[in-house]
C-alpha positions, 0 to 999 in steps of 0.5 A, spaced: 500 499 499 502 506 498 502 508 506 507 503 507 511 505 501 510 513 503 513 511 510 519 508 507 521 514 504 519 519 510 524 514 514 530 514 508 529 522 508 530 523 516 536 518 515 539 523 510 538 528 516 532 531 512 525 533 516 519 531 513 514 536 516 507 533 518 508 527 513 509 521 519 503 524 523 499 524 517 501 517 516 499 515 522 492 518 522 491 514 515 493 508 518 487 509 523 482 511 518 484 504 515 484 500 521 476 504 521 475 501 514 475 494 517 471 495 523 466 499 519 464 495 512 458 500 511 463 506 511 469 503 507 468 508 501 468 514 504 474 512 509 478 509 503 477 515 500 479 519 506 485 515 507 487 516 500 487 523 500 491 523 507 496 520 504 496 524 498 497 530 502 503 526 506 506 524 499 506 532 497 509 534 503 515 529 502 516 531 496 516 538 497 521 537 503 525 532 499 528 538 494 535 539 497 536 531 496 536 532 488 532 530 483 535 523 483 532 522 489 525 525 487 525 520 481 526 514 485 520 515 489 516 517 484 518 511 480 517 507 486 510 510 488 507 509 481 510 501 482 506 501 488 499 504 486 499 499 480 500 493 485 507 492 486 508 489 493 512 492 498 516 488 503 513 483 507 508 484 512 506 479 517 500 479 520 500 483 527 500 478 533 494 479 537 495 483 543 488 481 547 487 474 550 481 473 553 481 469 560 488 472 562 490 475 568 490 483 568 495 484 573 501 482 567 503 476 571 503 471 565 507 470 559 506 466 552 511 461 550 511 458 543 509 451 543 516 450 539 519 449 545 520 442 549 513 440 553 519 436 558 522 443 559 516 447 560 513 441 565 520 442 569 519 449 570 512 448 572 515 444 577 521 448 579 518 455 579 511 453 582 508 456 575 501 455 572 501 452 566 496 452 560 496 451 553 492 456 548 492 458 541 498 454 540 502 456 545 504 455 552 501 460 558 506 461 564 502 464 570 506 466 576 509 473 580 513 477 575 519 475 579 518 468 578 517 469 571 523 472 569 527 467 573 523 462 569 524 466 562 532 466 564 532 459 564 528 458 558 534 463 554 540 459 557 536 453 555 535 455 548 542 458 547 545 452 549 541 448 543 
């Protein structure tokens, strides 16, 4: 999507010491509007139009700010953005992980661990540290107080590093 390509342009400009004006804030706003599209499908067309307008304004701001970087920079990004608008994919962006897990303690005394770890290791940690272990959504959920969880995670890290 052009929002991501525009963000890449802004990041490159920042690396080169250029200011990006309000472009980054506009791109964050466009992201919020695009997320709203998923939540309100009945308003999708209106929201998409608004998002593209915001992205277009951010692109204009960036191209104005990019003047001192020269024509080569400008042509490169014009070409890249045109390709994106034609449907070219920009990088690989995995689906975001869930950040809310129903039924988990609200006090933060839990951690999700990949099921790729040896179940025997998890069982040993459960017994050694007195953790409560459950399996859910393809992961182990370790519950306990924060300090105990920290110690258990250090142990997991040590075992994983040793291979």
